[in-house]
PQR file of N, CA, C, O and H, with PARSE charges and radii, in Angstrom:
ATOM      1  N   MET A   1       0.949  -1.112   0.227 -0.4000 1.5000
ATOM      2  CA  MET A   1       0.054   0.065  -0.189 -0.0000 2.0000
ATOM      3  C   MET A   1       0.680   1.245   0.092  0.5500 1.7000
ATOM      4  O   MET A   1       1.666   1.224   0.828 -0.5500 1.4000
ATOM      5  N   SER A   2       0.172   2.542  -0.488 -0.4000 1.5000
ATOM      6  CA  SER A   2       1.244   3.679  -0.267 -0.0000 2.0000
ATOM      7  C   SER A   2       0.120   4.491  -0.341  0.5500 1.7000
ATOM      8  O   SER A   2      -0.975   4.210  -0.829 -0.5500 1.4000
ATOM      9  H   SER A   2      -0.630   2.559  -1.086  0.4000 1.0000
ATOM     10  N   ASP A   3       0.522   5.625   0.237 -0.4000 1.5000
ATOM     11  CA  ASP A   3      -0.275   7.032   0.036 -0.0000 2.0000
ATOM     12  C   ASP A   3       0.942   8.128   0.344  0.5500 1.7000
ATOM     13  O   ASP A   3       2.061   7.814   0.750 -0.5500 1.4000
ATOM     14  H   ASP A   3       1.411   5.853   0.633  0.4000 1.0000
ATOM     15  N   VAL A   4       0.547   9.301   0.102 -0.4000 1.5000
ATOM     16  CA  VAL A   4       1.287  10.537  -0.027 -0.0000 2.0000
ATOM     17  C   VAL A   4       0.710  11.832   1.395  0.5500 1.7000
ATOM     18  O   VAL A   4      -0.384  12.369   1.567 -0.5500 1.4000
ATOM     19  H   VAL A   4      -0.361   9.557  -0.228  0.4000 1.0000
ATOM     20  N   LEU A   5       1.758  11.919   2.020 -0.4000 1.5000
ATOM     21  CA  LEU A   5       1.521  13.052   2.889 -0.0000 2.0000
ATOM     22  C   LEU A   5       1.362  14.133   2.476  0.5500 1.7000
ATOM     23  O   LEU A   5       1.651  14.299   1.291 -0.5500 1.4000
ATOM     24  H   LEU A   5       2.646  11.483   1.880  0.4000 1.0000
ATOM     25  N   MET A   6       0.920  15.139   3.148 -0.4000 1.5000
ATOM     26  CA  MET A   6       0.432  16.400   3.103 -0.0000 2.0000
ATOM     27  C   MET A   6       1.631  17.083   2.000  0.5500 1.7000
ATOM     28  O   MET A   6       1.318  17.406   0.854 -0.5500 1.4000
ATOM     29  H   MET A   6       0.686  15.005   4.111  0.4000 1.0000
ATOM     30  N   ASP A   7       2.646  17.197   2.395 -0.4000 1.5000
ATOM     31  CA  ASP A   7       4.350  17.704   2.322 -0.0000 2.0000
ATOM     32  C   ASP A   7       4.775  16.952   0.650  0.5500 1.7000
ATOM     33  O   ASP A   7       5.811  17.175   0.023 -0.5500 1.4000
ATOM     34  H   ASP A   7       2.900  16.935   3.325  0.4000 1.0000
ATOM     35  N   VAL A   8       3.824  16.193   0.297 -0.4000 1.5000
ATOM     36  CA  VAL A   8       3.879  15.632  -0.930 -0.0000 2.0000
ATOM     37  C   VAL A   8       5.109  14.339  -0.911  0.5500 1.7000
ATOM     38  O   VAL A   8       5.875  14.063  -1.834 -0.5500 1.4000
ATOM     39  H   VAL A   8       2.983  16.012   0.806  0.4000 1.0000
ATOM     40  N   ARG A   9       5.013  13.678   0.430 -0.4000 1.5000
ATOM     41  CA  ARG A   9       6.293  12.542   0.358 -0.0000 2.0000
ATOM     42  C   ARG A   9       5.167  11.518   0.120  0.5500 1.7000
ATOM     43  O   ARG A   9       4.028  11.514   0.586 -0.5500 1.4000
ATOM     44  H   ARG A   9       4.390  13.903   1.179  0.4000 1.0000
ATOM     45  N   ARG A  10       5.781  10.624  -0.747 -0.4000 1.5000
ATOM     46  CA  ARG A  10       5.332   9.722  -0.939 -0.0000 2.0000
ATOM     47  C   ARG A  10       5.770   8.384   0.392  0.5500 1.7000
ATOM     48  O   ARG A  10       6.892   8.535   0.875 -0.5500 1.4000
ATOM     49  H   ARG A  10       6.706  10.627  -1.126  0.4000 1.0000
ATOM     50  N   PHE A  11       5.079   7.373   0.844 -0.4000 1.5000
ATOM     51  CA  PHE A  11       5.428   6.467   2.109 -0.0000 2.0000
ATOM     52  C   PHE A  11       4.478   5.119   1.366  0.5500 1.7000
ATOM     53  O   PHE A  11       3.440   5.038   0.710 -0.5500 1.4000
ATOM     54  H   PHE A  11       4.167   7.250   0.451  0.4000 1.0000
ATOM     55  N   ARG A  12       5.270   4.388   1.778 -0.4000 1.5000
ATOM     56  CA  ARG A  12       4.402   2.713   1.845 -0.0000 2.0000
ATOM     57  C   ARG A  12       4.197   2.071   2.770  0.5500 1.7000
ATOM     58  O   ARG A  12       4.588   2.411   3.887 -0.5500 1.4000
ATOM     59  H   ARG A  12       6.114   4.454   2.311  0.4000 1.0000
ATOM     60  N   ILE A  13       3.458   0.855   2.516 -0.4000 1.5000
ATOM     61  CA  ILE A  13       3.335   0.163   3.951 -0.0000 2.0000
ATOM     62  C   ILE A  13       2.914  -1.105   3.564  0.5500 1.7000
ATOM     63  O   ILE A  13       1.869  -1.420   2.994 -0.5500 1.4000
ATOM     64  H   ILE A  13       3.141   0.578   1.609  0.4000 1.0000
ATOM     65  N   LEU A  14       4.164  -2.038   4.065 -0.4000 1.5000
ATOM     66  CA  LEU A  14       4.312  -3.341   3.784 -0.0000 2.0000
ATOM     67  C   LEU A  14       3.404  -3.820   5.040  0.5500 1.7000
ATOM     68  O   LEU A  14       3.547  -3.556   6.234 -0.5500 1.4000
ATOM     69  H   LEU A  14       5.013  -1.782   4.528  0.4000 1.0000
ATOM     70  N   ALA A  15       2.159  -4.821   4.213 -0.4000 1.5000
ATOM     71  CA  ALA A  15       1.439  -5.247   5.320 -0.0000 2.0000
ATOM     72  C   ALA A  15       1.360  -7.130   4.781  0.5500 1.7000
ATOM     73  O   ALA A  15       0.860  -7.638   3.777 -0.5500 1.4000
ATOM     74  H   ALA A  15       2.042  -5.035   3.243  0.4000 1.0000
ATOM     75  N   VAL A  16       2.051  -7.716   5.894 -0.4000 1.5000
ATOM     76  CA  VAL A  16       1.620  -9.277   5.684 -0.0000 2.0000
ATOM     77  C   VAL A  16       0.814  -9.990   6.761  0.5500 1.7000
ATOM     78  O   VAL A  16       1.097 -10.174   7.945 -0.5500 1.4000
ATOM     79  H   VAL A  16       2.457  -7.304   6.709  0.4000 1.0000
ATOM     80  N   VAL A  17      -0.301 -10.359   6.033 -0.4000 1.5000
ATOM     81  CA  VAL A  17      -1.286 -11.050   6.649 -0.0000 2.0000
ATOM     82  C   VAL A  17      -1.669 -12.580   6.338  0.5500 1.7000
ATOM     83  O   VAL A  17      -2.054 -12.769   5.184 -0.5500 1.4000
ATOM     84  H   VAL A  17      -0.530 -10.210   5.071  0.4000 1.0000
ATOM     85  N   ASP A  18      -1.628 -13.628   7.126 -0.4000 1.5000
ATOM     86  CA  ASP A  18      -2.024 -14.619   7.309 -0.0000 2.0000
ATOM     87  C   ASP A  18      -2.980 -14.897   6.388  0.5500 1.7000
ATOM     88  O   ASP A  18      -4.004 -14.501   6.944 -0.5500 1.4000
ATOM     89  H   ASP A  18      -1.316 -13.475   8.063  0.4000 1.0000
ATOM     90  N   ASP A  19      -3.293 -15.333   5.318 -0.4000 1.5000
ATOM     91  CA  ASP A  19      -4.668 -15.930   4.691 -0.0000 2.0000
ATOM     92  C   ASP A  19      -5.395 -16.741   5.789  0.5500 1.7000
ATOM     93  O   ASP A  19      -6.287 -16.302   6.515 -0.5500 1.4000
ATOM     94  H   ASP A  19      -2.461 -15.654   4.866  0.4000 1.0000
ATOM     95  N   TYR A  20      -4.962 -17.790   5.799 -0.4000 1.5000
ATOM     96  CA  TYR A  20      -5.943 -18.483   6.753 -0.0000 2.0000
ATOM     97  C   TYR A  20      -6.449 -18.096   8.116  0.5500 1.7000
ATOM     98  O   TYR A  20      -7.599 -18.519   8.231 -0.5500 1.4000
ATOM     99  H   TYR A  20      -4.238 -18.147   5.209  0.4000 1.0000
ATOM    100  N   SER A  21      -6.065 -17.490   9.141 -0.4000 1.5000
ATOM    101  CA  SER A  21      -6.020 -17.037  10.296 -0.0000 2.0000
ATOM    102  C   SER A  21      -6.924 -15.404  10.215  0.5500 1.7000
ATOM    103  O   SER A  21      -7.884 -14.993  10.867 -0.5500 1.4000
ATOM    104  H   SER A  21      -5.131 -17.146   9.047  0.4000 1.0000
ATOM    105  N   ARG A  22      -6.157 -14.807   9.177 -0.4000 1.5000
ATOM    106  CA  ARG A  22      -6.440 -13.395   9.026 -0.0000 2.0000
ATOM    107  C   ARG A  22      -5.495 -12.311   9.633  0.5500 1.7000
ATOM    108  O   ARG A  22      -5.610 -11.118   9.354 -0.5500 1.4000
ATOM    109  H   ARG A  22      -5.377 -15.141   8.648  0.4000 1.0000
ATOM    110  N   GLU A  23      -4.422 -12.882  10.600 -0.4000 1.5000
ATOM    111  CA  GLU A  23      -3.659 -12.637  11.446 -0.0000 2.0000
ATOM    112  C   GLU A  23      -3.148 -11.750  10.731  0.5500 1.7000
ATOM    113  O   GLU A  23      -2.933 -12.238   9.622 -0.5500 1.4000
ATOM    114  H   GLU A  23      -4.328 -13.852  10.826  0.4000 1.0000
ATOM    115  N   ASN A  24      -2.685 -10.180  10.805 -0.4000 1.5000
ATOM    116  CA  ASN A  24      -1.500  -9.430  10.393 -0.0000 2.0000
ATOM    117  C   ASN A  24      -0.116  -9.641  11.486  0.5500 1.7000
ATOM    118  O   ASN A  24       0.096  -9.422  12.678 -0.5500 1.4000
ATOM    119  H   ASN A  24      -2.859  -9.783  11.706  0.4000 1.0000
ATOM    120  N   LEU A  25       0.786 -10.285  10.135 -0.4000 1.5000
ATOM    121  CA  LEU A  25       2.239 -10.767  10.847 -0.0000 2.0000
ATOM    122  C   LEU A  25       2.844  -9.510  11.208  0.5500 1.7000
ATOM    123  O   LEU A  25       3.190  -9.257  12.362 -0.5500 1.4000
ATOM    124  H   LEU A  25       0.614 -10.463   9.166  0.4000 1.0000
ATOM    125  N   VAL A  26       2.997  -8.599  10.090 -0.4000 1.5000
ATOM    126  CA  VAL A  26       3.764  -7.197   9.903 -0.0000 2.0000
ATOM    127  C   VAL A  26       3.002  -6.517   9.368  0.5500 1.7000
ATOM    128  O   VAL A  26       2.176  -6.859   8.522 -0.5500 1.4000
ATOM    129  H   VAL A  26       2.716  -8.804   9.153  0.4000 1.0000
ATOM    130  N   LEU A  27       3.214  -5.354   9.853 -0.4000 1.5000
ATOM    131  CA  LEU A  27       3.098  -3.918   9.554 -0.0000 2.0000
ATOM    132  C   LEU A  27       4.220  -2.830   9.275  0.5500 1.7000
ATOM    133  O   LEU A  27       4.684  -2.448  10.349 -0.5500 1.4000
ATOM    134  H   LEU A  27       3.885  -5.077  10.541  0.4000 1.0000
ATOM    135  N   VAL A  28       4.741  -2.278   8.305 -0.4000 1.5000
ATOM    136  CA  VAL A  28       5.758  -1.692   8.337 -0.0000 2.0000
ATOM    137  C   VAL A  28       5.599  -0.058   7.461  0.5500 1.7000
ATOM    138  O   VAL A  28       5.730  -0.033   6.237 -0.5500 1.4000
ATOM    139  H   VAL A  28       4.364  -2.589   7.433  0.4000 1.0000
ATOM    140  N   ALA A  29       5.368   0.969   8.094 -0.4000 1.5000
ATOM    141  CA  ALA A  29       5.162   1.788   7.357 -0.0000 2.0000
ATOM    142  C   ALA A  29       6.732   2.671   7.072  0.5500 1.7000
ATOM    143  O   ALA A  29       7.438   2.639   8.080 -0.5500 1.4000
ATOM    144  H   ALA A  29       5.261   0.949   9.088  0.4000 1.0000
ATOM    145  N   ASP A  30       7.303   3.363   5.988 -0.4000 1.5000
ATOM    146  CA  ASP A  30       8.710   3.696   5.808 -0.0000 2.0000
ATOM    147  C   ASP A  30       8.322   4.766   4.307  0.5500 1.7000
ATOM    148  O   ASP A  30       7.488   4.564   3.424 -0.5500 1.4000
ATOM    149  H   ASP A  30       6.729   3.389   5.170  0.4000 1.0000
ATOM    150  N   THR A  31       9.095   5.677   4.448 -0.4000 1.5000
ATOM    151  CA  THR A  31       9.507   6.199   3.024 -0.0000 2.0000
ATOM    152  C   THR A  31      10.071   5.481   2.124  0.5500 1.7000
ATOM    153  O   THR A  31       9.687   5.696   0.975 -0.5500 1.4000
ATOM    154  H   THR A  31       9.772   5.840   5.166  0.4000 1.0000
ATOM    155  N   SER A  32      10.788   4.767   2.260 -0.4000 1.5000
ATOM    156  CA  SER A  32      11.216   3.578   1.080 -0.0000 2.0000
ATOM    157  C   SER A  32      11.243   2.284   1.766  0.5500 1.7000
ATOM    158  O   SER A  32      11.591   2.075   2.928 -0.5500 1.4000
ATOM    159  H   SER A  32      11.100   4.592   3.194  0.4000 1.0000
ATOM    160  N   LEU A  33      10.711   1.206   0.648 -0.4000 1.5000
ATOM    161  CA  LEU A  33      10.745  -0.095   1.769 -0.0000 2.0000
ATOM    162  C   LEU A  33      11.261  -1.110   0.492  0.5500 1.7000
ATOM    163  O   LEU A  33      10.557  -1.663  -0.353 -0.5500 1.4000
ATOM    164  H   LEU A  33      10.427   1.376  -0.295  0.4000 1.0000
ATOM    165  N   SER A  34      13.371  -1.173   0.726 -0.4000 1.5000
ATOM    166  CA  SER A  34      14.158  -2.049  -0.344 -0.0000 2.0000
ATOM    167  C   SER A  34      13.116  -3.439  -0.399  0.5500 1.7000
ATOM    168  O   SER A  34      12.016  -3.559   0.141 -0.5500 1.4000
ATOM    169  H   SER A  34      13.943  -0.724   1.413  0.4000 1.0000
ATOM    170  N   GLY A  35      13.808  -4.364  -1.183 -0.4000 1.5000
ATOM    171  CA  GLY A  35      14.024  -5.300  -1.380 -0.0000 2.0000
ATOM    172  C   GLY A  35      14.314  -6.119  -0.340  0.5500 1.7000
ATOM    173  O   GLY A  35      13.602  -6.993   0.154 -0.5500 1.4000
ATOM    174  H   GLY A  35      14.702  -4.267  -1.621  0.4000 1.0000
ATOM    175  N   GLY A  36      16.147  -5.547   0.163 -0.4000 1.5000
ATOM    176  CA  GLY A  36      16.851  -6.152   1.311 -0.0000 2.0000
ATOM    177  C   GLY A  36      15.893  -5.850   2.521  0.5500 1.7000
ATOM    178  O   GLY A  36      15.913  -6.825   3.273 -0.5500 1.4000
ATOM    179  H   GLY A  36      16.726  -4.837  -0.238  0.4000 1.0000
ATOM    180  N   ARG A  37      14.940  -4.715   3.055 -0.4000 1.5000
ATOM    181  CA  ARG A  37      13.948  -4.565   4.063 -0.0000 2.0000
ATOM    182  C   ARG A  37      13.047  -5.276   3.872  0.5500 1.7000
ATOM    183  O   ARG A  37      12.636  -5.762   4.925 -0.5500 1.4000
ATOM    184  H   ARG A  37      14.924  -3.923   2.444  0.4000 1.0000
ATOM    185  N   VAL A  38      12.388  -5.663   2.799 -0.4000 1.5000
ATOM    186  CA  VAL A  38      11.138  -6.665   2.554 -0.0000 2.0000
ATOM    187  C   VAL A  38      11.885  -8.163   3.122  0.5500 1.7000
ATOM    188  O   VAL A  38      11.141  -8.864   3.808 -0.5500 1.4000
ATOM    189  H   VAL A  38      12.722  -5.268   1.943  0.4000 1.0000
ATOM    190  N   VAL A  39      13.064  -8.600   2.919 -0.4000 1.5000
ATOM    191  CA  VAL A  39      13.747  -9.791   3.091 -0.0000 2.0000
ATOM    192  C   VAL A  39      13.770  -9.959   4.733  0.5500 1.7000
ATOM    193  O   VAL A  39      13.163 -10.817   5.373 -0.5500 1.4000
ATOM    194  H   VAL A  39      13.669  -8.031   2.362  0.4000 1.0000
ATOM    195  N   ARG A  40      14.482  -9.091   5.164 -0.4000 1.5000
ATOM    196  CA  ARG A  40      14.465  -8.859   6.280 -0.0000 2.0000
ATOM    197  C   ARG A  40      13.240  -9.083   7.404  0.5500 1.7000
ATOM    198  O   ARG A  40      13.214  -9.905   8.320 -0.5500 1.4000
ATOM    199  H   ARG A  40      14.975  -8.394   4.644  0.4000 1.0000
ATOM    200  N   GLU A  41      12.554  -8.400   7.152 -0.4000 1.5000
ATOM    201  CA  GLU A  41      10.770  -8.382   7.382 -0.0000 2.0000
ATOM    202  C   GLU A  41      10.245  -9.884   7.423  0.5500 1.7000
ATOM    203  O   GLU A  41       9.763 -10.470   8.393 -0.5500 1.4000
ATOM    204  H   GLU A  41      12.576  -7.732   6.408  0.4000 1.0000
ATOM    205  N   LEU A  42      10.487 -10.434   5.943 -0.4000 1.5000
ATOM    206  CA  LEU A  42       9.809 -11.487   5.966 -0.0000 2.0000
ATOM    207  C   LEU A  42      10.927 -12.829   6.415  0.5500 1.7000
ATOM    208  O   LEU A  42      10.684 -14.035   6.362 -0.5500 1.4000
ATOM    209  H   LEU A  42      10.878  -9.958   5.156  0.4000 1.0000
ATOM    210  N   ASP A  43      12.016 -12.241   6.796 -0.4000 1.5000
ATOM    211  CA  ASP A  43      13.037 -13.592   7.827 -0.0000 2.0000
ATOM    212  C   ASP A  43      12.472 -13.866   9.270  0.5500 1.7000
ATOM    213  O   ASP A  43      12.295 -14.904   9.909 -0.5500 1.4000
ATOM    214  H   ASP A  43      12.213 -11.262   6.839  0.4000 1.0000
ATOM    215  N   GLN A  44      12.209 -12.236   9.597 -0.4000 1.5000
ATOM    216  CA  GLN A  44      11.457 -11.965  11.358 -0.0000 2.0000
ATOM    217  C   GLN A  44      10.225 -13.189  11.265  0.5500 1.7000
ATOM    218  O   GLN A  44      10.194 -14.038  12.156 -0.5500 1.4000
ATOM    219  H   GLN A  44      12.352 -11.393   9.079  0.4000 1.0000
ATOM    220  N   ILE A  45       9.295 -13.224  10.223 -0.4000 1.5000
ATOM    221  CA  ILE A  45       8.454 -13.147  10.288 -0.0000 2.0000
ATOM    222  C   ILE A  45       8.250 -14.801  10.483  0.5500 1.7000
ATOM    223  O   ILE A  45       7.625 -15.279  11.430 -0.5500 1.4000
ATOM    224  H   ILE A  45       9.321 -12.534   9.500  0.4000 1.0000
ATOM    225  N   ILE A  46       9.029 -15.772   9.179 -0.4000 1.5000
ATOM    226  CA  ILE A  46       9.430 -17.032   9.036 -0.0000 2.0000
ATOM    227  C   ILE A  46       9.887 -17.775  10.485  0.5500 1.7000
ATOM    228  O   ILE A  46       9.492 -18.835  10.971 -0.5500 1.4000
ATOM    229  H   ILE A  46       9.536 -15.384   8.410  0.4000 1.0000
ATOM    230  N   ALA A  47      11.101 -16.571  11.092 -0.4000 1.5000
ATOM    231  CA  ALA A  47      12.117 -17.413  12.236 -0.0000 2.0000
ATOM    232  C   ALA A  47      10.858 -17.565  13.776  0.5500 1.7000
ATOM    233  O   ALA A  47      10.869 -18.332  14.739 -0.5500 1.4000
ATOM    234  H   ALA A  47      11.422 -15.710  10.698  0.4000 1.0000
ATOM    235  N   GLU A  48       9.752 -16.268  13.316 -0.4000 1.5000
ATOM    236  CA  GLU A  48       8.764 -16.606  14.704 -0.0000 2.0000
ATOM    237  C   GLU A  48       7.505 -17.170  14.564  0.5500 1.7000
ATOM    238  O   GLU A  48       6.690 -17.122  15.485 -0.5500 1.4000
ATOM    239  H   GLU A  48       9.743 -15.645  12.534  0.4000 1.0000
ATOM    240  N   HIS A  49       7.150 -17.961  12.978 -0.4000 1.5000
ATOM    241  CA  HIS A  49       5.510 -18.346  12.747 -0.0000 2.0000
ATOM    242  C   HIS A  49       6.348 -19.954  11.823  0.5500 1.7000
ATOM    243  O   HIS A  49       5.595 -20.897  11.580 -0.5500 1.4000
ATOM    244  H   HIS A  49       7.812 -18.000  12.230  0.4000 1.0000
ATOM    245  N   GLY A  50       7.667 -20.046  11.464 -0.4000 1.5000
ATOM    246  CA  GLY A  50       7.735 -20.888  10.843 -0.0000 2.0000
ATOM    247  C   GLY A  50       7.630 -20.456   9.554  0.5500 1.7000
ATOM    248  O   GLY A  50       7.200 -19.347   9.240 -0.5500 1.4000
ATOM    249  H   GLY A  50       8.279 -19.280  11.661  0.4000 1.0000
ATOM    250  N   MET A  51       8.151 -21.608   8.514 -0.4000 1.5000
ATOM    251  CA  MET A  51       8.094 -21.086   6.577 -0.0000 2.0000
ATOM    252  C   MET A  51       6.694 -21.558   6.497  0.5500 1.7000
ATOM    253  O   MET A  51       6.192 -22.580   6.965 -0.5500 1.4000
ATOM    254  H   MET A  51       8.501 -22.509   8.769  0.4000 1.0000
ATOM    255  N   PRO A  52       6.163 -20.587   5.798 -0.5600 1.5000
ATOM    256  CA  PRO A  52       5.035 -20.980   4.982  0.2800 2.0000
ATOM    257  C   PRO A  52       4.838 -22.161   3.667  0.5500 1.7000
ATOM    258  O   PRO A  52       5.863 -22.478   3.064 -0.5500 1.4000
ATOM    259  N   LYS A  53       4.069 -22.525   3.425 -0.4000 1.5000
ATOM    260  CA  LYS A  53       4.051 -23.403   2.229 -0.0000 2.0000
ATOM    261  C   LYS A  53       4.186 -22.661   1.079  0.5500 1.7000
ATOM    262  O   LYS A  53       4.968 -22.913   0.163 -0.5500 1.4000
ATOM    263  H   LYS A  53       3.236 -22.267   3.915  0.4000 1.0000
ATOM    264  N   THR A  54       3.250 -21.545   1.151 -0.4000 1.5000
ATOM    265  CA  THR A  54       3.436 -20.354  -0.398 -0.0000 2.0000
ATOM    266  C   THR A  54       3.167 -18.807   0.197  0.5500 1.7000
ATOM    267  O   THR A  54       2.572 -18.561   1.246 -0.5500 1.4000
ATOM    268  H   THR A  54       2.614 -21.340   1.895  0.4000 1.0000
ATOM    269  N   ILE A  55       3.648 -17.995  -0.562 -0.4000 1.5000
ATOM    270  CA  ILE A  55       3.628 -16.833  -0.345 -0.0000 2.0000
ATOM    271  C   ILE A  55       2.981 -16.215  -1.603  0.5500 1.7000
ATOM    272  O   ILE A  55       3.352 -16.560  -2.726 -0.5500 1.4000
ATOM    273  H   ILE A  55       4.132 -18.194  -1.414  0.4000 1.0000
ATOM    274  N   GLY A  56       1.901 -15.196  -1.383 -0.4000 1.5000
ATOM    275  CA  GLY A  56       1.799 -14.381  -2.700 -0.0000 2.0000
ATOM    276  C   GLY A  56       1.554 -13.081  -2.489  0.5500 1.7000
ATOM    277  O   GLY A  56       1.040 -12.631  -1.465 -0.5500 1.4000
ATOM    278  H   GLY A  56       1.599 -14.916  -0.471  0.4000 1.0000
ATOM    279  N   SER A  57       1.952 -12.365  -3.559 -0.4000 1.5000
ATOM    280  CA  SER A  57       2.489 -11.166  -3.700 -0.0000 2.0000
ATOM    281  C   SER A  57       1.730 -10.287  -4.652  0.5500 1.7000
ATOM    282  O   SER A  57       1.052 -10.875  -5.495 -0.5500 1.4000
ATOM    283  H   SER A  57       2.370 -12.730  -4.391  0.4000 1.0000
ATOM    284  N   ASP A  58       1.733  -8.882  -4.656 -0.4000 1.5000
ATOM    285  CA  ASP A  58       0.970  -8.208  -5.851 -0.0000 2.0000
ATOM    286  C   ASP A  58       2.366  -7.387  -6.536  0.5500 1.7000
ATOM    287  O   ASP A  58       2.561  -6.217  -6.867 -0.5500 1.4000
ATOM    288  H   ASP A  58       2.283  -8.404  -3.972  0.4000 1.0000
ATOM    289  N   ASN A  59       3.017  -8.353  -6.557 -0.4000 1.5000
ATOM    290  CA  ASN A  59       4.292  -7.594  -7.643 -0.0000 2.0000
ATOM    291  C   ASN A  59       4.434  -6.800  -8.048  0.5500 1.7000
ATOM    292  O   ASN A  59       4.434  -6.473  -9.235 -0.5500 1.4000
ATOM    293  H   ASN A  59       2.858  -9.303  -6.289  0.4000 1.0000
ATOM    294  N   ARG A  60       4.779  -5.664  -6.128 -0.4000 1.5000
ATOM    295  CA  ARG A  60       5.338  -3.901  -6.673 -0.0000 2.0000
ATOM    296  C   ARG A  60       7.090  -4.346  -6.628  0.5500 1.7000
ATOM    297  O   ARG A  60       7.734  -5.298  -6.188 -0.5500 1.4000
ATOM    298  H   ARG A  60       4.778  -5.930  -5.164  0.4000 1.0000
ATOM    299  N   THR A  61       7.318  -3.397  -7.162 -0.4000 1.5000
ATOM    300  CA  THR A  61       8.529  -3.533  -7.524 -0.0000 2.0000
ATOM    301  C   THR A  61       9.449  -3.753  -5.749  0.5500 1.7000
ATOM    302  O   THR A  61      10.543  -4.261  -5.992 -0.5500 1.4000
ATOM    303  H   THR A  61       6.794  -2.624  -7.519  0.4000 1.0000
ATOM    304  N   GLU A  62       9.369  -3.641  -5.010 -0.4000 1.5000
ATOM    305  CA  GLU A  62      10.268  -4.319  -4.147 -0.0000 2.0000
ATOM    306  C   GLU A  62       9.886  -5.261  -3.441  0.5500 1.7000
ATOM    307  O   GLU A  62      10.373  -5.609  -2.365 -0.5500 1.4000
ATOM    308  H   GLU A  62       8.480  -3.228  -4.812  0.4000 1.0000
ATOM    309  N   LEU A  63       8.669  -5.899  -4.208 -0.4000 1.5000
ATOM    310  CA  LEU A  63       8.594  -7.263  -3.783 -0.0000 2.0000
ATOM    311  C   LEU A  63       9.081  -8.517  -4.984  0.5500 1.7000
ATOM    312  O   LEU A  63       8.740  -9.694  -4.870 -0.5500 1.4000
ATOM    313  H   LEU A  63       8.274  -5.617  -5.082  0.4000 1.0000
ATOM    314  N   THR A  64      10.047  -7.912  -6.275 -0.4000 1.5000
ATOM    315  CA  THR A  64      10.204  -8.851  -7.836 -0.0000 2.0000
ATOM    316  C   THR A  64      11.617  -8.327  -7.523  0.5500 1.7000
ATOM    317  O   THR A  64      12.492  -8.987  -8.083 -0.5500 1.4000
ATOM    318  H   THR A  64      10.323  -6.955  -6.368  0.4000 1.0000
ATOM    319  N   ARG A  65      12.092  -7.224  -6.707 -0.4000 1.5000
ATOM    320  CA  ARG A  65      13.824  -7.179  -6.765 -0.0000 2.0000
ATOM    321  C   ARG A  65      14.704  -8.468  -6.709  0.5500 1.7000
ATOM    322  O   ARG A  65      14.266  -9.377  -6.003 -0.5500 1.4000
ATOM    323  H   ARG A  65      11.381  -6.688  -6.251  0.4000 1.0000
ATOM    324  N   MET A  66      15.641  -8.625  -7.225 -0.4000 1.5000
ATOM    325  CA  MET A  66      16.534  -9.571  -6.934 -0.0000 2.0000
ATOM    326  C   MET A  66      16.623 -10.334  -5.624  0.5500 1.7000
ATOM    327  O   MET A  66      16.601 -11.560  -5.519 -0.5500 1.4000
ATOM    328  H   MET A  66      15.996  -7.887  -7.799  0.4000 1.0000
ATOM    329  N   ALA A  67      16.762  -9.131  -4.285 -0.4000 1.5000
ATOM    330  CA  ALA A  67      16.613  -9.622  -2.791 -0.0000 2.0000
ATOM    331  C   ALA A  67      15.408 -10.464  -2.373  0.5500 1.7000
ATOM    332  O   ALA A  67      15.398 -11.020  -1.274 -0.5500 1.4000
ATOM    333  H   ALA A  67      16.780  -8.135  -4.370  0.4000 1.0000
ATOM    334  N   ILE A  68      14.314 -10.572  -3.303 -0.4000 1.5000
ATOM    335  CA  ILE A  68      13.617 -11.386  -2.776 -0.0000 2.0000
ATOM    336  C   ILE A  68      13.413 -12.569  -3.971  0.5500 1.7000
ATOM    337  O   ILE A  68      12.958 -13.645  -3.582 -0.5500 1.4000
ATOM    338  H   ILE A  68      14.323 -10.120  -4.195  0.4000 1.0000
ATOM    339  N   LEU A  69      13.603 -12.476  -4.837 -0.4000 1.5000
ATOM    340  CA  LEU A  69      13.990 -13.594  -5.989 -0.0000 2.0000
ATOM    341  C   LEU A  69      15.046 -14.763  -5.456  0.5500 1.7000
ATOM    342  O   LEU A  69      14.975 -15.947  -5.784 -0.5500 1.4000
ATOM    343  H   LEU A  69      13.973 -11.602  -5.152  0.4000 1.0000
ATOM    344  N   LYS A  70      16.120 -14.141  -4.494 -0.4000 1.5000
ATOM    345  CA  LYS A  70      17.174 -14.783  -4.355 -0.0000 2.0000
ATOM    346  C   LYS A  70      16.602 -15.703  -2.696  0.5500 1.7000
ATOM    347  O   LYS A  70      17.358 -16.498  -2.139 -0.5500 1.4000
ATOM    348  H   LYS A  70      16.178 -13.179  -4.228  0.4000 1.0000
TER
END
């Protein structure tokens, strides 16, 4: 998700939701979300909740970078 502040700065929100339980696993808001940052957040979720069988994504730019694909 993304939006714009009143001073015209753009910010993004990384929301990771468990489709089965509908539990919000992480919600991160920042002016920049790199592929590396997304990987770190996903690694933390996996450490806490275990490896999921599948991961779905909306294919935004930060989710299609090499950091994610590796």
